[in-house]
Every structure is written in structure tokens, then in C-alpha cells.
N, C-alpha and C positions, 0 to 999 in steps of 0.2 A: 884218575884225571883225564885219561883218554876217552872214557865213556862219557864224562861230563861234557867235553868239547864236542864229541860226536852228537850227543843229545842236543846241545845248543845249536849246532849247525843244522841238525834235522828240523828243529823248531823254526829256525830262521828260513830254511828252504820252504817249509810248509807255509809260513807267513808270506813269503814272496809270491809263491804260486797262488795263494788265496787272493792277495792284492791284485795280481795280474788278472785273474779271472774276474774279480770285482769290477775293474776298469773296463774290461772287454764287454762283460755282460751289461754294464750300465750304459755304455755307448750304443749297444744294439737296442736297448730299451728306449733310450732317448732319441735315437735317429728318426723314427717316424714323426715325432712331435717337432723336432728341429727342422725337418723337411717342410712341414706345413708352415712353420714360423718363417722360414727363409722364403718360401713361395709368396707368403703374404707381404714380406718386405719388398720383394722384387716387384710384385704387383702394385705396390704403393710408390714405385719409382725410387726405391732405396737399395738397389743392387749395384754391383760393381760397374755394370754398363751405364749406369746413370751418373757416374762421376764425370764423364766427358771423354772425348777421344784421347787416347794415349795416357790417360791418368791412372789407370790400373797399373800400368807398367811403372809409373813414377812411384806409386805407393808401394808396390812389391819390391822395387829396387832397394828400398830402405828397410821394409818390414820382413820380407821373406822372399829373397831373390829366386829360390828354387821351388816356389810354391807349386807350380804346375808340373814339376818333375819328381817331387818326393811323395812318400806314402803317408804323410802326416807327421813324420819326424825327420829332422835334418839337424845333426849335431853341430853344424857350422852356423846355423841361423840363430841370431840373437838381435832381433829388431828392437828399437827403442820402446815400442808398445808391447813387446812380447818377451818372454824369457825362453823362447824357442820358436817354433813355427806358428803361423796363424791357427792351425789346427790344434796345436798344444795350448794355445791361449783359450780356445773354446773348452778345453779340458781342465782349465784352472779350478773350477768348483770341485772337481773330483779330488784334486790335491789338497784343497782346503779342508774337505770333509774327512780326509785321512787322519787317523790318530797316531800313526807311527811315522815319525820323521824319517826321511830317507827311503824307507820301504814304500811310503805313500807315492813316491815318484813312479814306481812301477805301475800303479793303478792309472796314473795320468798318461804314461806312455802307451799302455795297452788301450786306454780310452781313445787316445789320438789315432792309433792305428786302426781300430775298429770304426771310428767315426769317419776317417778318410775313406775307408772301404764302403761305407754306407751313404755318405753325403757327397753329392757332386761338388766340384770345386766352386761353382757359382753360388751354391747354397752356403758353403763355408765362408766365402767372401762377404756375402750379405749379412750373415750372422756376426762376423767379426766387425764389420763397419757399424753395426747396430750396438755392439757391446764394448767397443774400445774406449778406454779412458782417455779423455781429451784435456785434462787439466781443469782449471777453474776460471770462472769469470772474474772481473775486477771486484765484484761484490762478494766473492768467495763461494759462489754456487758451483758445485762439482758438475762437470759435463760428462755424460756418457753417450757415445754415439757420434760418428763422423758427420752425418747429415744434420744432426741437432746442433753440433758445434758450428757448422757452416751457417746455419740460420741465425744462431745467437750472435756470432761474431761479425757476420757480414750481411745478414738479412737476405741471403740468396742461397740457392742450392749449389752444391759443388760444381755442377756443370756450367753454372753462370759466373763462376769466379774467374778472376784473372789468374795467370800462371803463378804470380807471386803470392796471391792470396791462397791458392790451392797448396802451394809448397809450405806456406805458413801453417796450414792445418796439419800437413804431414809432420812437420817439425814439432808440433804440439802433442802428437800422439804419444801417450805413455810417459810424457816427460814429467808429469806431476806439477809443472809450472803453470802459471797463468797463461791463458790464450791471449796473445797480443795481436792486434791487427796492424801494428806498425813495425814489428821486428823484421830484420833482414832475413827473410825466409830462405832465400837462395843459399846463404852462408850456412844456415842451420841444416838445410836439406843436404847440401854437399858434405857437411861434417858428419851427417848420419849415415851416409853411404858406406857399405862395407868396403874394406880395402881389397 
């Protein structure tokens, strides 16, 4: 019985190490492509600095308050549009591709760590803003991307929105609900702030 347990633990340890390496290696492989993609988004005016003065802070207050201080992982962060940090959100496809529940999270964690090491925070923010789920339009069309949601909901870029309209977009991030242009955004925003 003892050998069987030892054998199972050995197999599990090998599986965890293999998954950790897979995530780390995949991030190092993806990083150059993601840097080019992020640079393109920033050049198109779809980076964090294009949100408007002080708005990155508003977004991060809800989604990932320690974004500029962590190394890709922060166990305290659980933003409405993330189930971890913004960097872990970028690692989501790695978790989906994993066939082993639970152990697959190891790949995602090592992916986030390696990605944070390779990608500047400005690149991570641009990629997050481009990939974040924003809910659906009244006709049921699913919206992906903060800038796209701003154009669809308000017909303007985020930097041109009123504070209430901007906070409405933040409240819609990751909610799965429809994007409303009339909701009380300040209440939703304040309710989403971490305690």
C-alpha cells in the first residue's frame, strides 16, 4: 500500500512539474508575439494611456489594485473581469487548454509569472483592454474589448466619455450582463471596489 501511495505521489509530482514547465515555456514562446500585438494596439491609440487622465487608476482600483507591484500573481486580487490578476487573465487560454483539472492551474500560474517577466506592464494593460469581456449589447452581440465597448455603447473613445460613462464601462467588465448606458455607474463602481 505504501509503494502505491508513493508511486501516485511521484506521478502527481511529475505531472505538476511538467505542467509548470509547460506554462513557463509557453509564455516565453508567446511573449515576442504579444509584445508586437501590444505595440500595435498602443500605436492605434488603444493603450492604457489612451483611457484619459486618472482613468487607469480607476480601472485598476477595481480589477487589480496591486498591478504595478506584483509579479503577475496576487492571491488577494479577484477583479470582476478577472479571476486573478490582469496578467493571469492573459494566461486564461493556458488553463482552458489544460486537460488536468486543478493541476492545469499550475500552468496558468507559471505562464503568468513568465509573462510578467517578459512583458512590460503597459503591454499587459493594452492586451487586457483588448481582450476583456464586456457583456452583450441589447441585441445580444457579445462584446470583447474595452475600446470596442466604448464605441458601441457611447459612440466615443474612453478618453471622450464622461466620468459616469467611463465608470459604467468599468462596471460592465466581466459582469456577463448587458452593457447599459443608463445604469447608475457610480454605485456599480463603488460596489466593485475591494474592501
